[in-house]
KEKE-3310 file (N, C-alpha, C; in steps of 0.2 Angstrom, whole numbers, plus 5000, padded with zeros to 4 digits):
npx = (5112:5100:5083:5073:5079:5080:5090:5108:5121:5137:5147:5159:5170:5179:5193:5190:5183:5169:5165:5158:5145:5142:5137:5124:5119:5119:5110:5098:5098:5096:5084:5077:5077:5089:5103:5119:5136:5152:5167:5181:5192:5210:5212:5198:5196:5202:5192:5180:5175:5178:5170:5158:5153:5150:5141:5130:5127:5127:5135:5151:5165:5176:5194:5207:5217:5224:5217:5208:5192:5182:5177:5187:5186:5191:5193:5192:5187:5175:5167:5165:5157:5146:5137:5124:5126:5139:5144:5153:5156:5161:5169:5186:5198:5210:5206:5198:5208:5216:5207:5205:5217:5218:5224:5228:5231:5226:5212:5200:5202:5206:5195:5187:5193:5191:5178:5164:5157:5143:5139:5134:5142:5142:5148:5152:5159:5169:5178:5190:5187:5196:5203:5193:5191:5202:5211:5217:5208:5196:5199:5201:5188:5180:5185:5182:5168:5166:5169:5157:5155:5144:5140:5137:5137:5147:5140:5138:5144:5148:5163:5172:5185:5184:5182:5173:5163:5161:5161:5156:5150:5136:5120:5115:5102:5099:5108:5104:5091:5095:5101:5091:5082:5090:5091:5078:5071:5058:5050:5034:5028:5036:5041:5029:5022:5021:5012:5012:5005:5008:5008:5004:4995:5000:4992:4995:4991:4996:5013:5018:5009:4998:4985:4983:4986:4987:4994:5007:5013:5018:5011:5009:5023:5027:5020:5024:5038:5035:5029:5040:5049:5043:5045:5040:5041:5043:5035:5035:5025:5026:5020:5024:5034:5042:5049:5062:5065:5061:5072:5078:5068:5058:5057:5046:5045:5032:5021:5008:4991:4988:5001:5003:4994:4999:5011:5007:5000:5011:5018:5011:5010:5004:5003:4998:4990:4991:4983:4987:4989:4984:4975:4972:4956:4952:4958:4964:4956:4962:4978:4988:5002:5009:5012:4997:4991:4986:4971:4966:4954:4955:4948:4947:4954:4944:4943:4941:4937:4941:4938:4950:4958:4952:4961:4961:4948:4951:4961:4955:4945:4951:4952:4960:4972:4970:4975:4977:4973:4967:4968:4961:4961:4951:4950:4942:4931:4919:4905:4912:4913:4902:4904:4915:4911:4902:4912:4919:4910:4908:4920:4925:4935:4944:4947:4944:4952:4948:4949:4949:4952:4950:4954:4957:4961:4974:4980:4982:4996:5003:5011:5004:4990:4973:4963:4950:4948:4939:4930:4919:4913:4916:4924:4937:4945:4959:4967:4972:4989:5007:5011:5019:5016:5003:5005:5011:5001:4992:4999:5000:4987:4987:4996:4989:4978:4984:4989:4978)
npy = (5000:4995:4993:4979:4972:4965:4958:4957:4967:4967:4980:4985:4998:5004:5013:5028:5041:5040:5035:5042:5039:5028:5032:5036:5024:5017:5023:5020:5006:5005:5010:5000:4992:4985:4979:4987:4985:4991:4990:5000:5004:5008:5016:5020:5028:5040:5047:5046:5047:5038:5042:5047:5035:5028:5036:5036:5022:5018:5009:5001:5005:4996:4994:4990:4976:4969:4972:4969:4966:4971:4959:4951:4945:4938:4948:4947:4934:4934:4945:4941:4930:4934:4941:4942:4945:4951:4967:4976:4992:5007:4996:4995:4995:4990:4982:4973:4966:4961:4952:4943:4937:4932:4939:4944:4955:4966:4971:4971:4963:4951:4947:4944:4933:4924:4922:4911:4900:4900:4913:4927:4937:4954:4964:4981:4988:5003:5015:5023:5024:5018:5010:5001:4995:4988:4974:4966:4970:4965:4952:4948:4951:4942:4930:4931:4931:4918:4911:4913:4926:4940:4953:4971:4979:4993:5009:5019:5035:5052:5056:5059:5062:5069:5061:5051:5037:5019:5015:5022:5022:5011:5018:5022:5018:5008:4998:4996:4990:4979:4972:4970:4962:4950:4947:4946:4940:4940:4956:4961:4973:4976:4984:4992:5008:5021:5035:5047:5059:5071:5079:5097:5110:5126:5141:5157:5172:5185:5192:5187:5179:5165:5153:5137:5121:5109:5097:5085:5077:5065:5052:5051:5051:5039:5029:5031:5026:5013:5008:5009:5000:4988:4987:4996:5009:5025:5041:5055:5068:5082:5093:5108:5103:5098:5087:5074:5071:5056:5043:5035:5037:5048:5065:5078:5094:5105:5119:5126:5121:5121:5120:5107:5100:5102:5095:5082:5079:5079:5068:5057:5043:5032:5017:5016:5028:5037:5047:5056:5069:5084:5094:5112:5118:5130:5145:5162:5174:5185:5188:5198:5207:5215:5216:5215:5229:5234:5242:5259:5259:5247:5236:5219:5214:5210:5194:5187:5171:5157:5142:5128:5118:5101:5089:5075:5071:5074:5066:5054:5053:5055:5055:5048:5044:5038:5030:5013:5010:5020:5029:5038:5050:5054:5065:5068:5076:5073:5062:5052:5040:5041:5053:5050:5039:5046:5055:5045:5041:5053:5057:5047:5038:5023:5018:5024:5031:5033:5044:5050:5066:5074:5087:5081:5068:5069:5065:5072:5078:5071:5056:5044:5034:5030:5021:5018:5008:5010:5004:5002:4991:4985:4986:4990:4990:4998:4997:5009:5014:5016:5027:5022:5008:5008:5012:5000:4991:4996:4995:4982:4978:4984:4977:4965:4969:4969:4957:4946)
npz = (5070:5058:5062:5062:5051:5035:5028:5026:5020:5014:5010:4999:4996:4984:4976:4966:4957:4957:4969:4979:4976:4983:4995:4993:4989:5001:5009:5001:5003:5016:5018:5012:5023:5025:5032:5032:5031:5030:5020:5018:5006:5004:4993:4991:5002:4998:4992:4999:5016:5031:5041:5034:5028:5040:5047:5039:5038:5051:5057:5061:5051:5042:5038:5040:5039:5049:5061:5076:5082:5096:5101:5097:5085:5069:5057:5042:5041:5049:5044:5031:5033:5039:5031:5019:5006:4996:4990:4978:4976:4971:4959:4956:4943:4948:4959:4953:4946:4956:4963:4953:4952:4965:4975:4992:5000:5007:5017:5010:4998:5005:5012:5001:4996:5006:5006:5008:4995:4994:4997:4988:4977:4971:4958:4953:4941:4939:4929:4919:4901:4892:4901:4905:4893:4890:4886:4897:4908:4903:4902:4915:4920:4913:4918:4932:4931:4926:4938:4945:4950:4951:4939:4937:4924:4918:4913:4898:4895:4898:4907:4922:4919:4907:4896:4884:4885:4888:4905:4916:4932:4937:4942:4959:4961:4952:4955:4968:4965:4959:4969:4978:4971:4969:4983:4988:4978:4966:4964:4967:4961:4951:4936:4936:4936:4947:4953:4966:4976:4989:5005:5009:4999:4996:4994:4988:4995:4996:4994:5007:5014:5014:5010:5018:5025:5038:5034:5035:5025:5028:5027:5013:5009:5016:5009:4996:4998:5001:4990:4981:4987:4984:4971:4962:4950:4955:4956:4965:4970:4978:4990:5000:5013:5029:5031:5027:5010:5002:4995:4980:4970:4959:4963:4964:4968:4973:4975:4974:4970:4957:4951:4956:4949:4936:4937:4939:4927:4919:4923:4919:4907:4920:4930:4943:4954:4968:4978:4990:4994:5003:4995:4993:4993:4988:4981:4982:4972:4966:4966:4977:4973:4981:4999:5008:5017:5034:5036:5040:5048:5054:5049:5042:5026:5012:5005:4989:4984:4974:4966:4967:4955:4953:4957:4959:4954:4941:4937:4939:4929:4917:4900:4891:4898:4910:4925:4929:4942:4953:4968:4981:4994:5009:5020:5034:5047:5052:5051:5044:5035:5028:5021:5014:5006:4997:4991:4984:4974:4968:4963:4955:4957:4961:4973:4990:5003:5019:5033:5050:5054:5065:5077:5090:5087:5082:5070:5058:5052:5061:5068:5067:5060:5056:5046:5034:5020:5006:4993:4978:4981:4993:5009:5021:5036:5044:5058:5071:5068:5065:5052:5043:5044:5040:5027:5022:5023:5014:5002:5001:4998:4985:4978:4978:4970:4958:4956:4958)
capx = (5110:5094:5079:5069:5082:5078:5096:5114:5125:5144:5148:5166:5170:5186:5195:5188:5179:5162:5164:5153:5138:5141:5133:5117:5117:5118:5103:5093:5098:5093:5077:5074:5078:5095:5109:5125:5143:5157:5175:5184:5199:5214:5210:5192:5197:5204:5186:5175:5178:5175:5164:5152:5150:5148:5135:5124:5126:5126:5139:5158:5168:5182:5199:5213:5217:5226:5214:5204:5186:5182:5176:5193:5184:5196:5188:5191:5183:5168:5164:5163:5152:5140:5134:5120:5128:5144:5143:5158:5153:5163:5175:5191:5202:5215:5203:5196:5214:5218:5202:5206:5223:5218:5228:5226:5236:5222:5206:5195:5204:5207:5188:5184:5196:5189:5170:5161:5154:5136:5137:5134:5146:5140:5153:5150:5165:5169:5184:5191:5184:5202:5205:5188:5191:5209:5211:5218:5202:5191:5200:5199:5180:5177:5187:5178:5161:5166:5169:5151:5154:5139:5142:5133:5142:5147:5136:5141:5142:5153:5167:5176:5191:5182:5182:5166:5163:5159:5165:5152:5147:5129:5117:5113:5095:5100:5112:5099:5086:5098:5102:5084:5080:5094:5090:5071:5067:5054:5047:5028:5026:5042:5038:5023:5024:5016:5012:5010:5005:5009:5009:4998:4997:5000:4989:4997:4987:5001:5020:5020:5003:4995:4980:4986:4983:4992:4997:5014:5016:5021:5008:5011:5030:5028:5017:5029:5043:5033:5029:5047:5052:5039:5048:5037:5045:5039:5036:5032:5024:5026:5019:5029:5035:5048:5052:5067:5063:5063:5077:5076:5062:5058:5054:5044:5042:5027:5018:5001:4987:4989:5007:5003:4990:5003:5016:5003:4999:5018:5020:5007:5005:5007:4999:4995:4990:4989:4983:4986:4990:4979:4975:4968:4950:4951:4963:4961:4954:4967:4984:4991:5009:5012:5009:4991:4992:4980:4967:4965:4948:4956:4944:4951:4952:4939:4946:4937:4940:4939:4939:4956:4957:4950:4966:4958:4943:4954:4965:4951:4941:4955:4949:4965:4978:4968:4979:4973:4971:4967:4966:4960:4960:4946:4951:4935:4930:4912:4901:4918:4912:4896:4907:4920:4908:4900:4917:4921:4906:4908:4927:4925:4941:4943:4947:4945:4955:4944:4952:4946:4957:4948:4960:4958:4965:4982:4982:4984:5003:5006:5015:5000:4984:4968:4960:4946:4948:4932:4929:4912:4909:4919:4927:4942:4947:4965:4967:4977:4996:5011:5009:5023:5013:4997:5007:5013:4995:4989:5003:4999:4981:4988:4999:4983:4974:4987:4990:4973)
capy = (4995:4995:4988:4974:4971:4959:4955:4960:4968:4969:4984:4986:5004:5005:5019:5030:5047:5038:5032:5046:5036:5023:5035:5036:5017:5015:5026:5016:4999:5005:5011:4993:4988:4980:4981:4988:4985:4994:4990:5006:5002:5014:5020:5023:5033:5046:5050:5047:5046:5033:5045:5047:5029:5026:5040:5033:5015:5017:5003:5002:5005:4992:4995:4987:4969:4966:4975:4964:4969:4970:4952:4947:4941:4939:4952:4944:4928:4936:4949:4937:4925:4937:4945:4938:4947:4956:4971:4980:4998:5005:4991:4998:4990:4986:4977:4967:4962:4957:4947:4938:4933:4929:4942:4945:4960:4971:4968:4969:4957:4945:4945:4941:4927:4920:4921:4905:4899:4901:4920:4930:4944:4958:4969:4986:4992:5010:5017:5026:5019:5014:5005:4996:4991:4985:4966:4963:4971:4961:4945:4948:4951:4935:4925:4932:4928:4910:4909:4915:4933:4944:4960:4976:4982:5000:5012:5023:5042:5057:5054:5065:5063:5072:5057:5048:5030:5014:5015:5025:5017:5011:5022:5018:5015:5002:4993:4994:4986:4972:4969:4968:4956:4945:4945:4944:4937:4945:4961:4961:4978:4978:4986:4996:5015:5024:5042:5048:5066:5071:5086:5102:5115:5133:5146:5163:5178:5191:5189:5184:5175:5160:5148:5131:5116:5106:5091:5084:5073:5058:5046:5050:5049:5032:5025:5031:5022:5006:5006:5008:4994:4983:4987:5001:5016:5030:5048:5058:5075:5084:5100:5110:5099:5099:5080:5073:5068:5049:5042:5030:5039:5055:5069:5084:5098:5110:5124:5127:5116:5121:5117:5100:5097:5102:5090:5075:5078:5078:5061:5052:5038:5028:5012:5017:5034:5037:5055:5058:5077:5088:5100:5117:5118:5137:5150:5169:5175:5189:5188:5204:5207:5218:5214:5219:5232:5235:5248:5263:5257:5240:5231:5214:5214:5205:5190:5183:5165:5154:5135:5126:5112:5095:5084:5068:5070:5075:5060:5048:5054:5057:5051:5043:5042:5036:5025:5007:5010:5027:5029:5045:5051:5058:5068:5071:5077:5071:5057:5050:5035:5044:5058:5046:5036:5051:5057:5040:5041:5059:5058:5041:5034:5016:5017:5030:5030:5038:5044:5055:5071:5079:5089:5076:5062:5070:5062:5076:5081:5066:5050:5038:5035:5025:5022:5013:5008:5009:5003:5002:4984:4982:4991:4986:4995:4997:5000:5014:5012:5021:5029:5017:5002:5009:5012:4993:4987:4998:4993:4974:4978:4986:4971:4960:4971:4968:4950:4943)
capz = (5066:5056:5065:5057:5045:5031:5025:5028:5015:5016:5005:4998:4992:4982:4974:4960:4959:4958:4976:4982:4975:4988:5001:4991:4989:5008:5011:4998:5006:5023:5017:5011:5029:5024:5036:5028:5034:5025:5020:5014:5004:5004:4987:4992:5007:4995:4989:5004:5022:5035:5045:5030:5028:5047:5049:5035:5039:5058:5058:5061:5045:5042:5033:5042:5038:5055:5066:5079:5085:5103:5102:5095:5079:5064:5052:5036:5042:5052:5039:5025:5035:5042:5025:5014:5000:4996:4985:4977:4973:4964:4959:4952:4939:4952:4963:4949:4944:4962:4964:4948:4954:4971:4980:4999:5003:5011:5020:5005:4994:5009:5013:4995:4995:5012:5006:5006:4989:4994:4997:4981:4976:4965:4957:4949:4939:4937:4927:4912:4896:4890:4906:4904:4886:4890:4886:4904:4912:4900:4904:4922:4921:4911:4923:4938:4929:4926:4945:4948:4952:4947:4937:4935:4919:4918:4908:4893:4896:4900:4913:4926:4915:4901:4890:4884:4883:4893:4911:4921:4937:4937:4947:4965:4960:4948:4959:4973:4962:4957:4975:4981:4967:4971:4990:4990:4973:4961:4967:4964:4957:4947:4930:4937:4937:4952:4955:4973:4979:4996:5008:5008:4994:4999:4989:4990:4996:4994:4995:5013:5017:5010:5012:5018:5030:5043:5032:5035:5020:5031:5025:5006:5009:5018:5003:4990:4999:5001:4983:4979:4990:4981:4964:4957:4948:4959:4955:4971:4969:4985:4992:5005:5020:5033:5032:5022:5004:5001:4990:4975:4966:4956:4967:4960:4973:4970:4980:4973:4967:4949:4950:4957:4943:4930:4938:4938:4920:4916:4926:4916:4910:4926:4932:4950:4957:4975:4979:4997:4995:5005:4991:4995:4989:4985:4981:4981:4964:4963:4970:4978:4972:4987:5005:5010:5023:5038:5035:5046:5052:5056:5046:5038:5019:5009:5000:4985:4983:4968:4967:4964:4951:4957:4954:4960:4949:4934:4935:4939:4924:4911:4894:4888:4902:4917:4928:4930:4949:4956:4975:4984:5002:5011:5027:5037:5054:5055:5046:5040:5030:5023:5016:5010:5000:4992:4987:4980:4969:4964:4960:4950:4958:4962:4981:4994:5010:5024:5040:5054:5056:5070:5081:5095:5084:5081:5064:5053:5054:5067:5066:5066:5056:5056:5040:5031:5013:5003:4986:4976:4983:4999:5014:5025:5041:5046:5065:5072:5068:5062:5045:5039:5044:5036:5020:5020:5022:5008:4997:5000:4994:4978:4975:4977:4965:4951:4956:4962)
cpx = (5103:5089:5075:5072:5080:5084:5102:5118:5132:5146:5156:5167:5178:5187:5192:5183:5171:5160:5159:5146:5137:5137:5126:5114:5115:5111:5097:5092:5095:5086:5073:5075:5083:5100:5115:5131:5147:5164:5177:5191:5203:5213:5203:5192:5200:5198:5181:5178:5174:5169:5158:5149:5147:5142:5129:5122:5124:5130:5147:5160:5175:5187:5205:5213:5219:5223:5209:5198:5187:5181:5181:5191:5189:5192:5187:5187:5176:5164:5161:5157:5145:5135:5130:5122:5134:5144:5150:5156:5156:5168:5180:5195:5207:5212:5201:5202:5216:5213:5203:5212:5223:5223:5225:5230:5233:5216:5201:5196:5204:5200:5185:5187:5193:5181:5168:5157:5147:5134:5139:5139:5144:5145:5150:5156:5164:5176:5184:5189:5190:5204:5200:5189:5198:5208:5212:5212:5197:5192:5199:5192:5178:5179:5183:5170:5161:5166:5162:5150:5149:5142:5136:5137:5141:5142:5140:5139:5149:5156:5170:5182:5190:5182:5175:5167:5160:5164:5162:5149:5139:5126:5115:5106:5095:5103:5107:5094:5089:5099:5096:5082:5084:5093:5083:5067:5063:5050:5040:5025:5032:5039:5032:5026:5019:5017:5009:5010:5005:5009:5003:5000:4996:4997:4991:4992:4991:5008:5022:5015:5001:4989:4983:4983:4989:4995:5004:5017:5018:5018:5009:5018:5031:5025:5021:5035:5041:5032:5035:5050:5049:5041:5045:5042:5041:5040:5032:5032:5022:5025:5024:5029:5041:5052:5057:5063:5065:5068:5074:5070:5063:5054:5052:5041:5037:5024:5011:4997:4988:4996:5007:4999:4995:5008:5013:5002:5006:5020:5016:5010:5008:5001:4995:4995:4987:4989:4981:4987:4983:4979:4970:4962:4949:4958:4960:4961:4960:4973:4987:4999:5013:5009:5003:4992:4986:4977:4967:4959:4949:4952:4948:4949:4947:4943:4941:4940:4937:4941:4946:4954:4956:4955:4964:4953:4946:4957:4960:4946:4945:4953:4954:4971:4976:4972:4974:4970:4972:4964:4966:4960:4955:4947:4945:4935:4923:4909:4907:4916:4907:4899:4912:4917:4905:4906:4920:4917:4907:4915:4928:4932:4939:4943:4947:4947:4952:4948:4949:4952:4955:4954:4962:4962:4972:4984:4985:4991:5006:5009:5011:4994:4980:4964:4955:4946:4942:4933:4921:4909:4912:4922:4932:4945:4954:4966:4973:4984:5000:5009:5013:5019:5006:4999:5009:5006:4991:4993:5002:4992:4982:4991:4993:4979:4977:4989:4985:4974)
cpy = (4996:4990:4985:4973:4964:4955:4960:4961:4970:4973:4986:4992:5005:5011:5021:5036:5045:5035:5035:5043:5031:5026:5035:5029:5015:5017:5022:5009:5000:5007:5005:4989:4982:4983:4982:4989:4987:4992:4996:5004:5009:5019:5024:5028:5040:5050:5051:5045:5041:5035:5045:5041:5026:5030:5037:5026:5013:5010:5005:5001:5001:4994:4992:4980:4966:4969:4969:4968:4968:4963:4948:4942:4943:4942:4949:4938:4930:4940:4945:4932:4928:4941:4940:4939:4952:4960:4976:4986:5004:5000:4994:4993:4986:4981:4971:4963:4958:4951:4941:4933:4930:4932:4943:4949:4966:4968:4966:4963:4950:4942:4942:4934:4922:4919:4915:4905:4901:4909:4923:4936:4947:4963:4974:4990:4999:5012:5020:5021:5015:5008:4999:4991:4987:4977:4963:4964:4966:4954:4943:4947:4944:4929:4925:4929:4921:4907:4911:4922:4937:4951:4964:4980:4989:5003:5017:5030:5046:5055:5060:5066:5067:5068:5054:5041:5025:5014:5018:5020:5017:5015:5018:5015:5009:4997:4991:4989:4979:4968:4966:4962:4950:4942:4942:4941:4943:4950:4962:4967:4981:4979:4990:5003:5018:5032:5043:5056:5066:5078:5090:5105:5122:5138:5153:5168:5185:5188:5186:5180:5170:5156:5141:5126:5113:5099:5091:5081:5066:5052:5045:5048:5041:5027:5025:5026:5015:5004:5005:5002:4988:4983:4992:5007:5021:5037:5051:5066:5078:5092:5102:5106:5100:5092:5079:5069:5060:5048:5036:5031:5046:5059:5076:5089:5104:5114:5124:5121:5116:5118:5109:5096:5096:5096:5083:5074:5076:5071:5056:5050:5034:5022:5013:5025:5034:5044:5056:5065:5080:5095:5105:5117:5125:5140:5157:5170:5180:5190:5195:5204:5211:5216:5219:5222:5233:5242:5252:5261:5250:5234:5226:5215:5209:5201:5186:5177:5162:5146:5133:5120:5106:5090:5077:5066:5070:5069:5054:5048:5056:5052:5046:5040:5040:5030:5019:5007:5017:5027:5036:5045:5055:5059:5071:5072:5075:5066:5054:5045:5037:5049:5055:5043:5040:5054:5051:5040:5047:5060:5053:5038:5027:5015:5024:5028:5035:5038:5051:5060:5076:5081:5084:5070:5063:5067:5066:5080:5076:5060:5044:5040:5029:5026:5017:5014:5006:5009:5003:4996:4982:4988:4987:4991:4993:5001:5005:5011:5017:5022:5024:5010:5002:5009:5005:4990:4989:4995:4985:4974:4980:4980:4965:4962:4969:4960:4946:4936)
cpz = (5064:5060:5060:5051:5041:5028:5027:5022:5017:5009:5005:4994:4991:4979:4967:4962:4960:4965:4980:4982:4980:4994:4999:4991:4996:5010:5007:5001:5013:5023:5015:5017:5028:5028:5031:5032:5029:5026:5015:5012:5004:4999:4988:4997:5004:4992:4994:5011:5026:5039:5041:5030:5035:5049:5045:5037:5046:5060:5058:5054:5046:5036:5034:5043:5045:5061:5069:5082:5092:5105:5100:5089:5073:5058:5046:5035:5044:5047:5033:5027:5037:5037:5021:5007:5000:4990:4984:4973:4975:4965:4954:4948:4943:4956:4959:4947:4950:4964:4959:4949:4961:4976:4987:5003:5006:5013:5015:5001:4999:5011:5007:4994:5000:5011:5004:4999:4989:4995:4991:4982:4970:4964:4952:4947:4938:4935:4921:4907:4893:4895:4906:4898:4886:4890:4893:4908:4910:4902:4911:4924:4919:4916:4929:4937:4929:4933:4948:4951:4947:4945:4935:4930:4919:4912:4904:4895:4897:4906:4916:4922:4908:4895:4890:4882:4889:4899:4917:4926:4937:4943:4953:4965:4957:4952:4965:4971:4961:4964:4978:4977:4968:4978:4991:4984:4969:4966:4964:4960:4953:4940:4930:4938:4942:4953:4962:4974:4986:4999:5007:5001:4998:4993:4991:4990:4993:4995:5002:5017:5012:5014:5012:5023:5034:5040:5032:5029:5022:5028:5017:5005:5010:5012:4998:4992:4999:4994:4979:4981:4987:4974:4960:4956:4950:4957:4961:4970:4976:4986:4998:5012:5023:5034:5026:5016:5004:4995:4985:4971:4963:4961:4963:4966:4970:4976:4980:4970:4960:4947:4951:4951:4937:4931:4937:4931:4917:4918:4922:4909:4916:4927:4938:4951:4964:4977:4986:4999:4998:5001:4993:4991:4985:4985:4980:4973:4962:4968:4971:4977:4977:4993:5007:5017:5027:5036:5041:5051:5055:5054:5042:5031:5017:5004:4996:4983:4977:4968:4963:4959:4955:4954:4954:4955:4942:4932:4935:4932:4917:4905:4891:4892:4909:4919:4929:4937:4952:4963:4978:4991:5004:5019:5029:5044:5057:5049:5041:5034:5025:5018:5012:5004:4995:4988:4982:4973:4964:4960:4955:4951:4960:4969:4984:5001:5015:5030:5043:5056:5060:5074:5086:5093:5083:5075:5059:5055:5059:5064:5064:5062:5057:5051:5038:5023:5010:4995:4984:4979:4990:5003:5019:5030:5043:5053:5066:5072:5065:5055:5040:5038:5040:5028:5018:5019:5016:5002:4996:4996:4987:4975:4974:4971:4958:4951:4960:4964)
residu = (MET:VAL:SER:ASN:THR:ARG:ALA:SER:ILE:LEU:LEU:ILE:VAL:SER:GLY:GLY:ILE:ALA:ALA:TYR:LYS:ALA:LEU:SER:LEU:ILE:ARG:LEU:LEU:ARG:ALA:ASN:HIS:ILE:ARG:VAL:ARG:CYS:ILE:LEU:THR:LYS:GLY:GLY:ALA:GLU:PHE:VAL:THR:PRO:LEU:SER:LEU:GLN:THR:LEU:SER:GLU:GLU:THR:VAL:TYR:SER:ASP:LEU:PHE:SER:LEU:THR:GLN:ASN:HIS:GLU:ILE:GLU:HIS:ILE:SER:LEU:SER:ARG:GLN:ALA:ASP:MET:ILE:VAL:ILE:TYR:PRO:ALA:SER:ALA:ASN:LEU:LEU:ALA:ARG:MET:ALA:GLN:GLY:PHE:ALA:ASP:ASP:LEU:ALA:SER:THR:VAL:LEU:LEU:ALA:THR:PRO:ASP:HIS:ILE:ARG:ILE:LEU:VAL:ALA:PRO:ALA:MET:ASN:VAL:LYS:MET:TRP:GLU:HIS:PRO:ALA:THR:GLN:THR:ASN:CYS:GLU:LEU:LEU:LYS:LYS:ARG:GLY:ILE:LEU:PHE:ALA:ASP:PRO:GLU:THR:GLY:ALA:MET:ALA:CYS:HIS:GLU:TYR:GLY:LYS:GLY:ARG:LEU:VAL:SER:PRO:GLU:THR:ILE:ASN:GLN:MET:ILE:CYS:GLN:LYS:LEU:PHE:GLY:HIS:GLN:PRO:LEU:ASN:GLY:LYS:LYS:ALA:LEU:VAL:THR:ALA:GLY:PRO:THR:TYR:GLU:PRO:ILE:ASP:PRO:VAL:ARG:PHE:LEU:GLY:ASN:PHE:SER:SER:GLY:ARG:GLN:GLY:TYR:ALA:ILE:ALA:GLU:CYS:LEU:ARG:ASP:TYR:GLY:ALA:GLU:VAL:THR:LEU:ILE:THR:GLY:PRO:THR:THR:ILE:PRO:HIS:PRO:THR:GLY:MET:LYS:ILE:VAL:PRO:VAL:THR:THR:ALA:GLN:GLU:MET:LEU:ASN:ALA:CYS:GLU:ALA:ALA:LEU:PRO:VAL:ASP:ILE:ALA:VAL:MET:THR:ALA:ALA:VAL:ALA:ASP:TRP:ARG:VAL:LYS:THR:PHE:SER:ASP:GLN:LYS:ILE:LYS:LYS:GLN:ASN:ASN:HIS:GLN:PRO:PRO:THR:LEU:GLU:LEU:THR:PRO:ASN:PRO:ASP:ILE:LEU:ALA:TRP:ILE:SER:GLN:HIS:PRO:THR:LEU:ARG:PRO:GLU:LEU:VAL:ILE:GLY:PHE:ALA:ALA:GLU:THR:GLN:ASN:ILE:LEU:GLU:HIS:ALA:LYS:ALA:LYS:LEU:GLU:ARG:LYS:LYS:CYS:ASP:TRP:ILE:ILE:ALA:ASN:ASN:VAL:SER:PRO:ASN:THR:LYS:ILE:MET:GLY:GLY:GLU:GLU:ASN:GLU:VAL:THR:LEU:LEU:SER:SER:SER:ASP:SER:GLN:HIS:PHE:HIS:ARG:SER:SER:LYS:LYS:ASP:ILE:ALA:GLY:LEU:LEU:THR:GLN:GLN:ILE:VAL:LYS:PHE:PHE:SER:PRO)
# end
């Protein structure tokens, strides 16, 4: 079960090729600290397995109407009472018809019939275009809407059956946003676009060697996830990392500083730019297309370095597409605040997040951080905590910036 859950969802997965998208939805919901319990119908089990749903949700998956839990709870009663919201994703034409007629011949339909009026039900249909357009389906949908059932109508596009039209299941990102809005109300950064850079850059010396640093990308990833949870549309541009990519946002993997700059330029315009990436300051002037070999005299080769593009300064001083809020990071090992303040003035960004990355702090590449937020007129210290907690505190400041 997810720790620190904000809500609980009962997810019903019915039959259809699009059932695999339920796996992505579970990951998005859990990233939003929402508990997910699943009912898998007989048709749904033809496309996804109970083990897949159980692995991602970390909860028991239910399918048998007449099964009893270890606590001897009647499942169609307990499951419907313990959820803050019921989501059917995808909803087949058959399940919609049985809902409309009040059938109770399996666990899913019985749970729906036993659901109290105060628990909202959100339905995301998915089917062949002719099935969706059929008068019987449309009549069933209208009847359900009159009863207060919420709908995420299908999208128009190419289908697995090689036909084109309305009937495609809405994306996991779209339904996740609808769920969060219904559960938590208005998301304060909804409608805002955010750009986050994270991780290191690697500057190749030859085909097997590079200049790099120890950045893990954890802080940038945590910030990107938090901005997403607050409703922002996020583009995460990430250097090479070993941690899993977040879901529910656009991910742009890059390697070098120049690639990161190009990706940032392509992502504009945005409202918010959070530049956490540890971009290498230099690269070798001339890349060797062959491995540099040791010399007979055992002397190391001479590497001529040239500056990399200054991405933070570039985006802070963009003549036409500068984001409304630009946040830089200053990873320092001495005179932390003094160097950070100088960087704030030099780069022309709005805020600088200063932190001490001396080896003894174990912050660079680690799980925790301790930072000071500096602006031209103020400073605020965030005591040592997990990088996720730091991301939450920073995101709250961003919300205040846009909603003073």
